[in-house]
C-alpha positions in Angstrom: 125.5 42.0 129.1 124.5 45.3 130.7 124.2 47.0 127.3 121.9 44.3 126.1 119.9 44.6 129.3 119.4 48.4 128.8 118.5 48.1 125.1 115.2 46.3 125.8 113.7 48.9 128.2 114.8 51.7 125.8 113.2 50.0 122.9 110.0 49.5 124.8 110.1 53.2 125.8 110.4 54.3 122.2 107.5 52.1 121.2 105.3 53.5 123.9 106.2 57.1 122.9 105.3 56.4 119.3 102.0 54.7 120.3 101.1 57.7 122.5 101.8 60.1 119.6 99.7 58.1 117.3 96.8 58.0 119.7 97.0 61.7 120.3 96.7 62.3 116.5 93.9 59.8 116.3 92.0 61.6 119.1 91.8 64.8 116.9 90.9 63.1 113.7 87.1 63.0 114.0 87.0 66.8 114.0 89.1 66.8 110.8 87.4 64.0 109.0 83.7 64.4 109.7 81.4 61.6 108.6 77.9 62.6 107.2 76.4 59.8 109.3 78.3 60.6 112.5 76.3 61.1 115.6 79.2 62.0 117.9 80.2 65.6 118.4 83.9 66.0 118.8 85.3 67.6 122.0 86.2 71.1 120.6 87.1 72.3 124.1 90.3 70.2 123.8 91.9 72.8 121.5 94.0 75.3 123.4 94.9 77.4 120.3 92.0 79.4 119.0 93.1 79.0 115.4 93.2 75.2 115.7 89.8 75.1 117.3 88.2 77.2 114.5 89.9 75.1 111.8 88.7 71.9 113.5 85.1 73.1 113.9 84.8 74.3 110.3 86.5 71.1 109.0 84.0 69.0 110.9 80.8 70.8 109.8 81.8 71.7 106.3 81.2 68.2 104.7 77.8 68.1 106.4 76.8 71.5 104.9 78.2 70.6 101.5 76.3 67.3 101.5 73.0 69.0 102.2 73.6 71.6 99.6 74.4 68.9 97.0 71.1 67.2 97.9 69.2 70.4 97.5 70.8 71.3 94.2 69.9 67.9 92.8 66.3 68.6 93.7 66.5 72.1 92.3 67.9 70.7 89.0 65.0 68.3 88.6 62.5 71.0 89.7 63.8 73.4 87.0 63.6 70.6 84.4 60.0 69.8 85.3 59.0 73.4 85.4 60.2 73.7 81.8 58.0 70.9 80.5 54.6 71.5 79.0 53.1 68.3 80.3 54.2 66.1 83.2 53.7 62.4 83.7 51.7 61.3 86.7 54.9 60.3 88.5 56.5 63.7 87.7 53.5 65.6 88.9 53.4 63.5 92.1 57.1 64.3 92.8 56.5 68.0 92.1 53.5 68.1 94.4 55.3 66.3 97.2 58.2 68.8 96.9 55.8 71.7 97.2 54.2 70.2 100.3 57.6 69.6 101.9 58.6 73.3 101.2 55.2 74.6 102.4 54.1 75.9 99.0 50.3 75.7 98.4 48.8 73.5 95.8 47.9 73.7 93.0 51.2 75.1 91.6 50.1 78.1 89.6 52.7 80.4 88.1 53.3 82.4 91.3 53.6 79.3 93.5 56.0 77.7 91.1 58.3 80.7 91.4 57.9 80.6 95.2 59.0 76.9 95.1 62.0 77.6 92.9 63.0 80.4 95.2 62.9 78.1 98.2 64.6 75.0 96.8 68.2 76.4 96.8 71.5 76.1 98.6 72.9 78.4 101.3 76.5 79.7 101.2 78.7 77.3 103.2 80.4 80.3 105.0 77.1 81.6 106.2 76.0 78.2 107.7 79.4 77.6 109.3 79.6 81.0 110.9 76.0 80.9 112.2 76.7 77.4 113.6 79.8 78.7 115.4 77.9 81.6 116.8 74.9 79.6 118.0 76.8 76.7 119.4 79.8 78.5 121.0 82.0 76.7 118.5 80.5 73.4 119.2 80.9 73.5 123.0 77.3 74.4 124.0 75.2 71.9 125.9 72.7 71.9 123.1 75.4 70.9 120.5 76.9 68.3 122.7 73.8 66.7 124.2 71.3 67.5 121.4 73.3 67.7 118.2 71.8 71.2 117.8 74.3 73.7 116.3 71.8 76.4 115.4 69.8 77.0 118.5 66.6 75.8 116.9 63.5 75.6 119.1 60.7 73.1 119.4 57.4 73.4 121.2 56.3 69.9 122.2 57.1 68.8 125.7 60.1 66.4 125.7 61.1 67.4 122.1 64.4 68.8 123.2 66.4 70.3 126.1 65.0 72.9 128.4 67.1 76.1 128.5 68.3 76.9 132.0 67.4 80.5 131.5 63.9 79.9 130.2 61.5 82.4 131.7 58.6 81.2 133.8 55.5 80.4 131.7 57.5 79.7 128.5 57.2 76.3 126.9 59.8 76.1 124.2 62.7 73.7 124.3 65.9 73.6 122.3 65.4 70.8 119.8 67.3 67.5 119.9 68.5 65.9 116.7 69.6 62.4 115.9 72.8 63.6 114.3 74.6 66.8 113.5 73.6 66.2 109.8 70.0 66.3 110.9 70.6 69.6 112.6 72.1 71.1 109.4 69.2 69.8 107.3 66.6 71.2 109.7 68.4 74.6 109.8 68.7 75.0 106.1 65.0 73.9 105.6 64.0 76.5 108.2 65.8 79.2 106.3 64.3 78.1 103.0 60.7 77.9 104.2 60.1 80.2 107.2 58.4 83.5 106.3 60.9 85.3 108.6 63.6 84.7 106.1 61.8 85.7 102.9 64.1 88.6 102.5 67.1 86.3 102.5 65.5 84.2 99.8 64.8 87.2 97.7 68.4 88.4 97.9 69.5 84.9 96.8 67.0 84.9 93.9 68.3 88.3 92.8 71.8 87.0 92.7 70.6 84.0 90.7 68.8 86.2 88.2 72.1 88.1 87.7 73.9 84.8 87.1 75.8 85.2 90.3 76.5 82.7 93.1 74.8 83.8 96.2 77.3 85.2 98.8 77.3 84.9 102.5 78.0 88.6 102.9 74.8 89.4 101.1 72.4 86.8 102.5 73.4 87.4 106.1 71.3 90.6 105.8 68.2 88.5 105.6 68.8 87.0 109.1 67.6 90.0 111.0 64.7 88.0 112.6 66.8 85.0 113.6 67.7 86.6 116.9 66.0 89.1 119.2 69.2 91.2 118.8 68.2 92.0 115.2 70.7 94.3 113.6 73.4 93.7 116.2 73.2 90.0 115.5 73.6 90.5 111.8 76.5 92.8 112.3 78.2 90.2 114.5 77.7 87.4 111.9 79.0 89.7 109.2 82.1 90.4 111.2 82.6 86.7 111.9 82.3 85.9 108.2 85.0 88.5 107.4 87.4 87.4 110.1 87.0 83.6 109.9 87.1 82.9 106.2 90.8 82.0 106.4 90.0 79.1 108.8 87.3 77.6 106.6 89.6 75.8 104.2 92.3 73.3 104.8 
């Protein structure tokens, strides 16, 4: 009778331990299985091991970057096809003009502007985006990443458009932009790199690689980010070092 009495509590204890283990694994799963439409940033501060934290961060953001790159490459493919045609239909011309407007290329699209548009509509190396996100968001733990879905420190200039930096100097009006989702932050960042005149050098490096039939590399394009930070060359060197030291954490 006593043996049977002890079995029930022991069985219950085993069930509880299994359930706790399952819940613990489930708590980490969002960082490992990011959804493109997700609006919740995982708690990356929960990771005690640096390697695990880096793997979780990269695994979370990588699908978002790859999805945006895929979207851009689809547009680039159609753009190249239309640029190769002698005559466009009204619908094709409208699509091309709208793309130019979105990428801040003046109309009408003469030969020079067409090349500018082709130079802008292109992907970024995943490693470059991931490392810059890690740098700008303190590995996803910054206030701007958690409260504003902003992983790249992007600014906005309309009152209420974002979060006011605590160290903003008196007289400044910029805020750190808030986004509806991490995916929106990734899209805005890549569009900024692809259109802002400050990063023309990066786009030219990318174009040169394309002309040589090469896939643009993060180690090369990072040199075009000199103006992303007031730190200039020191910032680029830091990103270059991060790319070199963190590649092993970027794949499962």
